C-alpha positions in Angstrom: 33.3 19.3 39.0 31.7 18.4 42.2 31.0 14.9 43.4 27.3 15.6 43.2 27.4 16.7 39.5 29.6 13.7 38.6 27.1 11.4 40.3 24.2 12.8 38.4 26.2 12.7 35.1 27.0 9.1 35.7 23.4 8.2 36.5 22.2 10.1 33.5 24.7 8.3 31.3 23.7 4.9 32.8 20.0 5.6 32.2 20.7 6.6 28.6 22.6 3.4 28.0 19.9 1.3 29.6 17.2 3.0 27.5 19.1 2.3 24.3 19.8 -1.3 25.3 16.1 -1.9 26.0 15.1 -0.2 22.7 17.7 -2.2 20.8 16.5 -5.5 22.2 12.9 -4.6 21.5 13.5 -4.4 17.8 11.7 -6.9 15.5 14.1 -9.8 14.9 15.2 -10.4 11.4 15.6 -13.8 9.7 18.8 -14.9 8.1 18.8 -16.1 4.5 20.2 -19.6 4.5 22.6 -19.3 1.7 23.4 -15.6 1.2 23.6 -14.6 4.8 21.7 -11.3 4.0 19.2 -10.1 6.6 15.7 -10.0 5.4 12.6 -8.9 7.3 9.6 -11.2 7.3 6.6 -9.2 6.1 3.2 -10.5 5.1 2.8 -10.7 1.4 6.1 -9.0 0.6 7.7 -10.4 -2.5 5.2 -13.2 -3.0 5.3 -12.8 -6.8 1.9 -11.2 -7.1 3.1 -8.9 -9.8 5.9 -6.7 -10.9 6.2 -3.0 -11.0 7.0 -0.9 -14.0 10.7 -1.1 -13.2 10.7 -4.8 -12.7 10.6 -4.8 -8.9 8.2 -7.0 -7.0 5.2 -5.5 -5.4 3.9 -6.7 -2.2 0.3 -7.5 -1.3 -0.9 -4.0 -1.3 1.1 -2.8 -4.3 -0.7 -1.6 -7.4 -4.0 -0.8 -5.8 -3.0 2.0 -3.4 -3.8 -0.1 -0.3 -0.5 0.4 1.4 -1.0 2.2 4.7 -4.7 1.1 5.0 -5.3 -1.2 7.9 -6.8 -4.4 6.6 -8.2 -7.2 8.7 -6.8 -10.7 8.3 -10.0 -11.7 6.6 -9.7 -8.9 4.1 -6.1 -9.8 3.4 -7.1 -13.4 2.7 -9.9 -12.2 0.4 -7.6 -9.9 -1.5 -5.1 -12.7 -1.9 -7.8 -15.0 -3.2 -9.0 -12.3 -5.7 -5.5 -11.9 -7.0 -4.9 -15.6 -7.3 -8.1 -16.0 -9.2 -7.1 -13.3 -11.6 -3.5 -14.4 -12.0 -2.7 -15.3 -15.6 -1.5 -18.8 -16.3 2.2 -19.5 -16.9 1.4 -20.4 -20.5 -0.4 -17.1 -21.2 2.4 -15.2 -19.5 5.1 -16.9 -21.6 3.1 -16.2 -24.8 2.7 -12.6 -23.9 6.5 -12.3 -23.2 7.2 -13.7 -26.6 4.8 -11.2 -28.2 6.3 -8.3 -26.3 9.8 -9.4 -27.4 8.8 -9.5 -31.0 7.0 -6.2 -30.7 10.1 -4.5 -29.2 12.4 -6.0 -31.8 10.1 -4.9 -34.6 9.9 -1.4 -33.2 13.7 -1.2 -32.8 14.2 -2.4 -36.3 11.6 0.0 -37.7 9.5 -2.9 -39.1 6.5 -2.5 -36.8 3.3 -3.3 -38.7 -0.2 -1.9 -38.1 -1.4 -5.4 -37.2 1.2 -5.6 -34.4 0.2 -2.2 -33.1 -3.5 -3.2 -33.1 -2.6 -6.5 -31.3 -0.7 -4.6 -28.6 -3.5 -2.1 -28.2 -6.1 -4.8 -27.8 -3.9 -6.6 -25.3 -3.4 -3.4 -23.3 -7.2 -2.7 -23.3 -8.0 -6.2 -22.2 -5.4 -6.0 -19.4 -6.8 -2.7 -18.2 -10.3 -4.0 -18.2 -9.2 -7.0 -16.1 -7.4 -4.7 -13.7 -10.4 -2.5 -13.3 -12.6 -5.5 -12.6 -10.1 -6.8 -10.0 -10.0 -3.3 -8.4 -13.8 -3.3 -8.2 -13.7 -6.7 -6.5 -11.1 -5.5 -4.0 -12.9 -2.3 -3.2 -16.1 -4.2 -2.6 -14.6 -5.8 0.5 -13.4 -2.5 2.0 -15.3 -0.7 4.7 -16.6 2.8 4.0 -13.8 4.2 6.2 -11.2 2.3 4.3 -12.7 3.5 1.0 -12.5 7.0 2.2 -8.8 6.5 3.2 -8.2 5.1 -0.3 -9.8 8.1 -2.0 -7.8 10.5 0.2 -4.5 8.7 -0.7 -5.5 8.7 -4.4 -6.0 12.5 -4.2 -2.6 12.9 -2.5 -0.9 10.8 -5.2 -2.5 12.8 -7.9 -1.5 16.1 -6.3 2.2 14.9 -6.0 2.1 13.7 -9.6 0.8 17.1 -10.7 3.6 18.8 -8.7 6.2 16.6 -10.3 4.7 17.3 -13.8 4.9 21.0 -13.2 8.5 20.7 -11.9 9.5 18.8 -15.0 7.8 21.3 -17.2 9.7 24.2 -15.5 13.0 22.3 -15.9 12.4 21.7 -19.6 11.6 25.4 -20.1 14.7 26.5 -18.2 16.9 23.9 -19.9 18.0 22.0 -16.7 18.7 18.3 -16.8 16.7 16.2 -14.3 18.8 14.8 -11.4 18.3 11.1 -11.0 
């Protein structure tokens, strides 16, 4: 290997190291958790207890309404937060519902579920759906036409993906495959 090629190789290697060093130092800093020592990114609205997903995980500020990926202004974020706070159930109501759900699950497990319990749960579900739709309408009212268009496009994409998964599950059931989780 000639001196010239060694020189160029060394320079190229040095440039690559410099690029990676600069890129590494430009990363967003993470905050240390005081007691656990686990790294945690600081994100606006992430894990602020605004609701839980179906699997028990916390949803962030945009979760549940398909707003993730849509650029919101700070004013819109504050308005959405205020809407969610205004529609948040009280701790007393939440505790009461948890007791009802526990009794409902136990009765269903034991096979002693009454028609009255079924009716109560259906009424509760219907009421909750109506509140969520009203909250969705309030949130959509503060979006710009472009943001509403993005929201509709994302909704259509989600429905398409859901349909594809449904078809795949149907094919697996017909062929006798077990789903891979």
